[in-house]
C-alpha positions as semicolon CSV with decimal commas, in nm:
position;residue;x (nm);y (nm);z (nm)
1;M;-1,777;2,965;3,770
2;S;-1,445;3,100;3,643
3;D;-1,287;3,063;3,307
4;W;-0,941;3,023;3,575
5;E;-1,143;2,751;3,839
6;G;-1,122;2,447;3,642
7;P;-0,756;2,488;3,589
8;L;-0,656;2,560;3,894
9;D;-0,797;2,295;4,032
10;A;-0,630;2,063;3,777
11;L;-0,368;2,153;3,848
12;R;-0,361;2,135;4,234
13;W;-0,553;1,783;4,190
14;H;-0,208;1,646;4,045
15;W;0,043;1,906;4,201
16;D;-0,080;2,043;4,506
17;S;0,186;1,838;4,766
18;A;0,472;1,894;4,576
19;Y;0,439;2,261;4,440
20;L;0,178;2,524;4,641
21;I;-0,043;2,685;4,375
22;S;-0,212;2,958;4,270
23;F;-0,404;3,260;4,097
24;F;-0,328;3,604;4,092
25;E;-0,583;3,838;3,799
26;P;-0,523;3,987;3,549
27;D;-0,326;3,664;3,427
28;N;-0,055;3,520;3,673
29;W;-0,002;3,166;3,761
30;V;0,231;3,138;4,054
31;A;0,316;2,777;4,205
32;Q;0,609;2,670;4,452
33;R;0,756;2,402;4,548
34;R;0,714;2,302;4,872
35;D;1,082;2,156;4,989
36;N;1,282;2,537;4,922
37;R;0,971;2,776;4,872
38;E;1,139;2,832;4,452
39;T;0,902;2,963;4,277
40;L;0,745;2,952;3,924
41;R;0,578;3,215;3,705
42;A;0,342;3,161;3,340
43;D;0,064;3,397;3,214
44;N;-0,182;3,093;3,206
45;P;-0,226;2,765;3,319
46;V;-0,083;2,543;3,058
47;D;0,275;2,750;3,068
48;L;0,283;2,709;3,425
49;R;0,229;2,325;3,393
50;D;0,477;2,276;3,156
51;L;0,733;2,459;3,395
52;I;0,640;2,206;3,695
53;V;0,623;1,927;3,482
54;A;1,063;2,062;3,348
55;D;1,064;2,136;3,717
56;Y;1,005;1,793;3,911
57;N;1,146;1,584;3,616
58;A;1,480;1,783;3,666
59;N;1,423;1,815;4,041
60;P;1,208;1,603;4,264
61;V;0,956;1,791;4,456
62;S;0,945;1,559;4,821
63;R;0,647;1,424;4,872
64;S;0,650;1,317;5,182
65;A;0,704;1,653;5,409
66;G;0,493;1,652;5,735
67;P;0,158;1,849;5,833
68;G;0,237;2,231;5,830
69;A;0,536;2,161;5,585
70;D;0,331;2,452;5,342
71;R;0,370;2,657;5,570
72;P;0,643;2,881;5,743
73;V;0,792;2,823;6,014
74;P;0,834;3,119;6,238
75;P;1,193;3,133;6,413
76;S;1,281;3,086;6,736
77;C;1,147;3,420;6,969
78;A;1,325;3,255;7,347
79;F;1,558;3,535;7,470
80;R;1,849;3,307;7,550
81;P;2,132;3,449;7,753
82;S;2,492;3,499;7,666
83;R;2,758;3,232;7,795
84;A;2,882;3,524;8,014
85;A;2,603;3,595;8,210
86;I;2,567;3,226;8,292
87;H;2,856;3,126;8,437
88;A;2,887;3,500;8,682
89;G;2,547;3,332;8,848
90;P;2,284;3,580;8,966
91;R;2,244;3,877;9,038
92;T;2,270;4,001;9,397
93;G;2,143;4,330;9,547
C-alpha cells in the first residue's frame, strides 16, 4: 500500500457522497463538489480535509443526487430545425 492510499480511502469514506476526491502525485490532493463542480486543492490530505469541512459547513452539498450525478452529462446533439423550416412545409422537387 502506498503512503497516500490510506488517507485517500479515509477521505473518500467520509466525503465521497458529496465530493469527488483524487490524488495526483507528487502532492496534489483534489476534491470536486458533486453539485457544482467547484474544486478544492491542497498539498496534503489533512489540509484537503480542512478545506472540505470549511466548504461543506459554508455551503452543504446535497447528498441525495441521483445515480450518475458524479459524471458530466454531454450536451444534446439533436438537430433542431428552425421555425421557418417547420412552417414552410416539405420541400418538393
